[in-house]
C-alpha positions as CSV (number, residue, x, y, z in Angstrom):
1,M,-2.9,-56.0,-12.8
2,R,-2.6,-52.3,-14.0
3,R,-6.0,-51.4,-11.8
4,A,-4.6,-53.1,-8.4
5,A,-1.4,-51.2,-9.1
6,R,-3.0,-47.8,-10.0
7,R,-5.1,-48.1,-6.6
8,R,-2.1,-48.7,-4.7
9,A,-0.2,-45.8,-6.4
10,L,-2.9,-43.1,-5.1
11,P,-2.7,-43.2,-1.8
12,R,1.3,-43.3,-2.0
13,L,1.0,-40.1,-4.6
14,A,-1.5,-37.7,-1.9
15,T,1.0,-38.0,1.0
16,D,4.5,-37.6,-1.4
17,E,5.8,-34.4,-0.8
18,R,8.5,-34.6,-3.1
19,G,8.7,-31.8,-5.4
20,A,6.2,-29.4,-3.7
21,T,9.2,-26.8,-3.1
22,A,9.3,-26.9,-6.9
23,V,5.6,-25.8,-7.5
24,E,5.5,-23.0,-4.7
25,F,8.3,-21.9,-6.3
26,A,6.8,-21.7,-9.6
27,F,3.9,-19.6,-8.0
28,I,6.1,-17.1,-6.5
29,F,8.8,-16.7,-9.2
30,G,6.5,-14.6,-11.5
31,P,5.6,-11.9,-9.2
32,I,8.6,-11.8,-8.1
33,I,10.3,-11.1,-11.8
34,L,7.6,-8.6,-12.3
35,L,8.9,-7.0,-8.9
36,L,12.5,-6.8,-9.8
37,L,11.3,-5.6,-13.0
38,G,9.1,-2.5,-12.1
39,I,12.4,-1.8,-9.9
40,L,14.7,-1.6,-12.3
41,Q,11.9,0.8,-14.4
42,V,11.2,3.1,-11.5
43,G,15.4,3.4,-11.2
44,I,15.7,3.9,-15.5
45,V,12.8,6.9,-14.9
46,L,15.1,8.7,-12.0
47,M,18.4,8.2,-14.1
48,E,16.3,10.1,-17.1
49,R,14.8,12.5,-14.7
50,N,18.7,12.9,-13.3
51,Q,20.1,13.4,-16.7
52,I,17.7,16.3,-17.5
53,S,18.4,17.9,-14.3
54,H,21.9,18.1,-15.4
55,A,21.2,19.2,-18.7
56,L,19.3,22.0,-17.3
57,S,21.7,22.8,-14.4
58,Q,24.2,23.1,-17.2
59,T,22.4,25.4,-19.2
60,V,21.3,27.9,-16.1
61,R,25.0,28.0,-15.9
62,K,25.6,29.1,-19.8
63,V,22.9,31.7,-19.3
64,H,24.4,33.0,-15.5
65,L,27.9,33.6,-18.0
66,D,25.5,34.9,-20.7
67,P,23.0,36.6,-19.6
68,E,21.9,37.8,-22.9
69,M,21.2,34.5,-24.3
70,T,17.8,34.7,-26.8
71,R,15.3,31.9,-26.6
72,P,16.4,30.0,-29.1
73,E,20.4,29.8,-28.4
74,I,19.0,28.4,-24.8
75,E,16.8,25.5,-26.5
76,K,19.9,25.0,-28.8
77,H,22.4,24.6,-25.6
78,L,19.3,21.9,-24.1
79,R,19.1,20.7,-27.5
80,E,22.6,19.4,-27.6
81,L,22.2,17.9,-24.2
82,L,19.1,16.2,-24.4
83,A,17.4,13.1,-26.0
84,A,15.9,14.3,-29.5
85,D,12.1,13.4,-28.0
86,A,12.3,16.0,-25.3
87,E,10.3,18.3,-25.3
88,L,11.0,22.3,-24.5
89,D,9.2,25.6,-23.5
90,V,12.1,28.0,-22.9
91,C,9.5,31.0,-21.3
92,V,10.9,34.3,-21.1
93,E,9.0,36.3,-19.0
94,P,9.8,39.8,-17.0
95,I,9.7,40.0,-12.8
96,D,10.0,43.4,-11.1
97,G,12.0,44.9,-13.9
98,T,14.2,42.0,-14.3
99,S,13.7,38.8,-17.3
100,V,13.4,35.3,-15.9
101,A,14.3,32.4,-18.5
102,R,11.8,29.6,-17.2
103,I,12.9,26.2,-18.7
104,V,10.3,23.5,-18.9
105,V,11.7,20.1,-20.0
106,V,9.0,17.7,-20.4
107,A,10.7,14.3,-21.7
108,P,8.1,11.1,-22.6
109,F,9.3,7.7,-20.8
110,E,7.5,4.6,-22.0
111,F,7.2,2.3,-19.1
112,R,7.9,-1.8,-20.2
113,L,8.4,-5.2,-19.6
114,P,9.8,-7.4,-21.9
115,F,7.7,-7.6,-25.6
116,V,4.8,-5.4,-23.6
117,S,4.5,-1.7,-23.4
118,I,2.8,-0.8,-20.3
119,G,2.1,3.0,-20.8
120,T,3.8,6.2,-21.5
121,V,4.7,9.1,-18.3
122,P,6.0,12.3,-19.0
123,V,9.1,13.4,-17.0
124,R,9.0,17.2,-16.3
125,L,11.0,19.3,-14.9
126,E,11.5,23.2,-14.3
127,T,13.8,25.9,-13.8
128,I,14.7,29.7,-14.0
129,A,17.5,31.6,-14.9
130,P,17.9,35.4,-14.5
131,R,18.5,37.3,-17.8
132,I,19.4,40.7,-19.1
133,T,17.3,41.5,-22.0
134,D,16.2,44.7,-23.5
135,D,14.9,43.1,-26.8
136,P,11.3,43.1,-25.7
137,A,10.2,40.4,-28.9
138,D,12.7,37.9,-26.4
139,T,10.0,38.2,-23.9
140,T,6.9,36.2,-23.5
141,S,3.6,37.3,-21.5
142,N,2.0,33.9,-21.6
143,C,4.1,31.6,-19.5
144,T,2.2,28.9,-18.2
């Protein structure tokens, strides 16, 4: 009796479409979630870039108000505004008799999915600020 019931159930099962939507949803759900998480990560990177840009503009404003700031003072001001893991490169170079402080900030950003690290991308921003300095020790010639 069991075999006969099975033979009758197989054709019925082959034409039954109940649950097909749930199976299709299961196939699509994973990639959609990964796409949404990727969009969220890009938004976080853009937010971090905006914070670095804001810190740089605040520092340039401070250099404009006090053009005789030294490199260590510029770095200290940036450290107060940025995260601890950001790399700073303050380079002072002369241009046409004046000196210009080139300020470069590189902050590592780690792309992550839940429980998985995808990789680290450096977020790099650079700006310049005109300065007045007579101290040749405060000027570097190998700015990159």
